[in-house]
C-alpha positions in Angstrom: -5.0 27.2 -9.5 -5.2 27.6 -5.7 -3.0 25.4 -3.5 -4.8 23.6 -0.7 -3.4 24.5 2.8 -1.3 21.6 4.2 -2.9 20.0 7.2 -0.2 18.4 9.2 -2.6 16.8 11.7 -4.6 15.2 8.9 -1.3 14.0 7.2 -0.2 12.4 10.5 -3.6 10.8 11.1 -3.7 9.3 7.5 -0.1 8.0 7.8 -1.0 6.3 11.1 -4.1 4.8 9.4 -2.1 3.6 6.5 0.5 1.9 8.8 -2.4 -0.1 10.2 -3.9 -0.9 6.8 -0.6 -2.0 5.1 1.9 -4.0 7.2 4.9 -6.1 6.3 5.9 -9.2 8.1 8.8 -11.6 7.3 7.0 -13.2 4.3 4.1 -10.9 3.2 2.8 -7.5 2.6 -0.6 -7.6 4.4 -3.5 -5.4 3.6 -6.0 -5.1 6.5 -8.9 -4.2 4.3 -10.8 -1.2 5.6 -14.6 -1.3 5.8 -16.9 -4.2 5.7 -15.2 -6.6 3.2 -15.8 -10.3 3.7 -12.2 -11.4 3.7 -10.8 -8.7 6.0 -7.2 -9.0 4.8 -5.3 -9.6 1.6 -1.7 -10.9 1.4 1.0 -10.6 -1.2 4.1 -12.8 -0.8 7.3 -10.8 -0.6 8.9 -13.4 -2.8 6.6 -12.1 -5.6 7.9 -8.5 -5.2 11.6 -8.9 -6.0 11.8 -7.0 -9.2 10.3 -3.8 -10.6 8.4 -5.9 -13.2 6.8 -8.0 -10.4 5.8 -4.9 -8.4 4.3 -3.3 -11.5 2.2 -6.4 -12.1 0.9 -6.2 -8.5 0.1 -2.5 -9.0 -2.0 -3.3 -12.0 -3.7 -6.1 -10.0 -4.4 -4.0 -7.0 -5.9 -1.2 -9.0 -8.8 -3.6 -9.8 -9.6 -3.9 -6.1 -12.5 -1.7 -4.9 -10.9 -1.2 -1.5 -7.6 0.1 -2.9 -7.4 3.9 -2.9 -4.5 6.1 -4.1 -2.9 6.2 -0.6 -3.0 2.5 -0.1 -1.5 1.9 -3.5 1.3 4.4 -2.8 2.0 2.7 0.5 2.3 -0.7 -1.3 4.7 0.8 -3.8 6.8 2.3 -1.1 6.9 -0.9 1.0 7.4 -3.3 -2.0 10.1 -1.2 -3.6 11.9 -0.9 -0.2 11.8 -4.7 0.2 13.1 -5.2 -3.3 15.9 -2.6 -2.9 14.5 -0.4 -5.6 15.2 3.3 -5.2 12.3 5.5 -6.3 
């Protein structure tokens, strides 16, 4: 197996993009849906992300969304677990 060369510029670009796609306010994790989706955004109340079980439930739900890719899902996991005080 050959390792792919790490592209720092691409990593920074993607992290900046993800910080625009997934944001957290006082009450919600907000997804600013990329592309031409009708709704444009999707919100998850922070009050429904207080436990690991709740976060897992949301992960399963989000995997059914066509606009969720691996990086968006990882960002959700990172933000939701941070809010819940769960150390990964």
